[in-house]
C-alpha positions in Angstrom: 72.2 24.3 -60.2 68.4 25.9 -60.2 67.7 29.0 -61.9 67.6 31.1 -58.6 70.8 29.5 -57.6 72.6 30.4 -61.2 70.9 34.2 -60.9 71.9 35.0 -57.4 75.4 33.9 -58.7 75.7 36.0 -61.7 74.4 39.1 -59.7 77.7 38.4 -57.9 79.7 38.1 -60.6 78.1 41.0 -62.3 78.4 43.5 -58.7 82.4 41.6 -58.9 82.8 42.5 -62.3 81.6 46.3 -62.7 83.1 47.4 -59.2 86.5 46.2 -60.2 86.4 47.5 -63.5 85.1 50.6 -62.8 88.1 50.8 -59.9 90.4 50.3 -62.9 88.9 52.7 -64.9 88.6 55.8 -61.7 92.3 54.3 -61.0 94.8 56.9 -63.0 92.3 60.3 -63.1 92.1 59.5 -59.2 95.4 59.4 -59.1 96.2 62.2 -61.2 93.5 64.5 -59.5 90.5 63.2 -56.9 88.8 66.3 -58.1 88.5 64.4 -62.0 88.0 60.8 -60.3 85.5 62.3 -58.2 83.6 63.5 -61.0 84.2 60.6 -63.3 81.6 58.6 -60.7 79.8 60.3 -60.2 79.5 60.2 -64.4 80.3 57.2 -65.9 79.8 54.9 -63.1 75.7 55.1 -62.2 76.1 54.4 -66.3 77.8 51.5 -65.8 76.1 50.3 -62.8 72.8 50.9 -64.2 73.5 48.4 -67.2 75.3 45.9 -64.9 71.5 45.8 -62.8 70.0 45.8 -66.5 71.3 42.7 -67.4 70.8 41.0 -64.0 67.1 41.6 -64.0 66.2 41.0 -67.7 67.7 37.2 -66.6 64.7 36.8 -63.3 63.3 34.3 -63.5 61.0 34.5 -60.5 57.2 36.1 -60.7 57.3 38.9 -58.8 60.4 41.3 -60.6 60.3 43.6 -57.1 61.5 40.8 -55.8 64.3 40.0 -57.5 64.7 44.2 -57.5 64.9 43.4 -54.2 67.2 41.1 -53.6 69.4 42.6 -56.4 69.9 45.5 -54.5 71.0 44.0 -51.0 73.6 42.4 -53.3 75.3 45.0 -55.1 75.1 46.8 -51.6 76.7 43.9 -49.6 79.3 43.1 -52.6 80.5 46.7 -53.1 81.0 47.5 -48.9 83.0 43.4 -49.0 84.8 45.0 -52.0 85.5 48.4 -50.5 87.1 46.5 -47.2 89.6 44.6 -49.4 90.7 47.5 -51.9 90.8 49.8 -49.1 91.5 47.8 -46.3 94.0 44.6 -48.0 95.2 45.9 -51.6 96.0 49.9 -50.9 95.8 49.6 -46.8 94.2 53.3 -46.3 91.1 52.3 -44.3 91.3 56.1 -43.6 90.0 56.8 -47.6 87.0 54.8 -47.6 84.3 56.2 -45.7 84.1 60.0 -47.4 81.2 60.8 -48.5 81.2 59.9 -51.8 81.8 56.1 -50.1 77.9 56.7 -49.1 76.3 57.8 -51.9 77.4 55.1 -53.7 76.0 52.5 -51.4 73.2 54.5 -51.2 73.0 54.5 -55.0 73.4 51.2 -55.5 70.1 50.4 -52.9 68.1 52.7 -54.8 69.3 51.7 -58.5 67.4 48.1 -58.7 64.3 49.9 -57.6 64.8 53.4 -60.5 65.7 50.9 -63.0 62.0 49.1 -62.6 60.3 52.1 -62.4 61.3 53.9 -65.7 62.4 50.5 -67.3 59.6 47.6 -65.6 57.8 46.7 -69.0 61.0 46.6 -71.2 62.7 44.8 -68.5 59.9 42.0 -68.4 60.2 41.9 -72.5 63.5 41.4 -72.7 63.7 39.0 -69.8 66.1 36.2 -71.3 68.1 32.5 -69.7 71.4 32.5 -68.5 73.7 31.0 -70.0 77.5 30.0 -69.2 78.6 32.8 -71.8 77.3 35.3 -69.3 79.2 34.3 -66.7 82.7 33.7 -67.8 82.4 37.2 -70.5 81.6 38.8 -67.2 84.0 37.2 -64.3 86.9 36.9 -67.3 86.4 41.2 -67.3 86.2 41.2 -63.4 88.8 38.8 -62.8 91.2 40.7 -65.0 90.5 44.2 -64.0 90.9 43.1 -60.3 94.1 41.6 -61.2 95.3 44.3 -63.8 94.6 47.1 -60.7 96.0 44.8 -57.6 99.4 44.9 -60.2 99.3 48.6 -60.1 99.0 49.4 -56.8 100.8 46.7 -54.9 103.9 47.9 -57.7 103.4 51.8 -57.3 103.2 52.4 -61.2 102.4 55.8 -61.8 101.6 57.3 -64.6 
C-alpha cells in the first residue's frame, strides 16, 4: 500500500477512535448533567483531539506539512459529521439533539486545530516524523472499535448510573 494511502487510512482510524472514545468518556457525565458533559467536552476533548492530530501529522511523509494539515483537517471534519449522524441518528435516534451550538463549535475546532498545531509545533512535528506501522493501526483501531461497541451497548440497553 502506498504511504499516502496508509496515512489517509491512519487519519480515518484516529478520527474514528477519538470520536467514539471521546463520546464514551463523556456519556456518563453528560447523562448526569448536560453542563458537566459540555464542560468536559470543552476542556478534555480538545486535548485528546490535539494529541490525535499531532500523531497524524508526525506520520505525514509529504514534502509540505501544510498539505498534510489541510488533508487532516478535512478528514477530521468529515469523519466527525458522519460519526455524529451515526451516533445521534442511527444509535440514539435523536437527530434533534445533534445540531446545537456545541456541535458547530466542535466542527470549527476540528477545522482549525491542525492549523494551530502547525503554527505552534511545526518544528516539533518535522523533528518527530516517524513511519506508520501496523501496530499504529491495530492499537488505535482497537480502542475505537471497543469504544463504539461499549457505547452502543450502553445506549441500546439504556444502562444508567
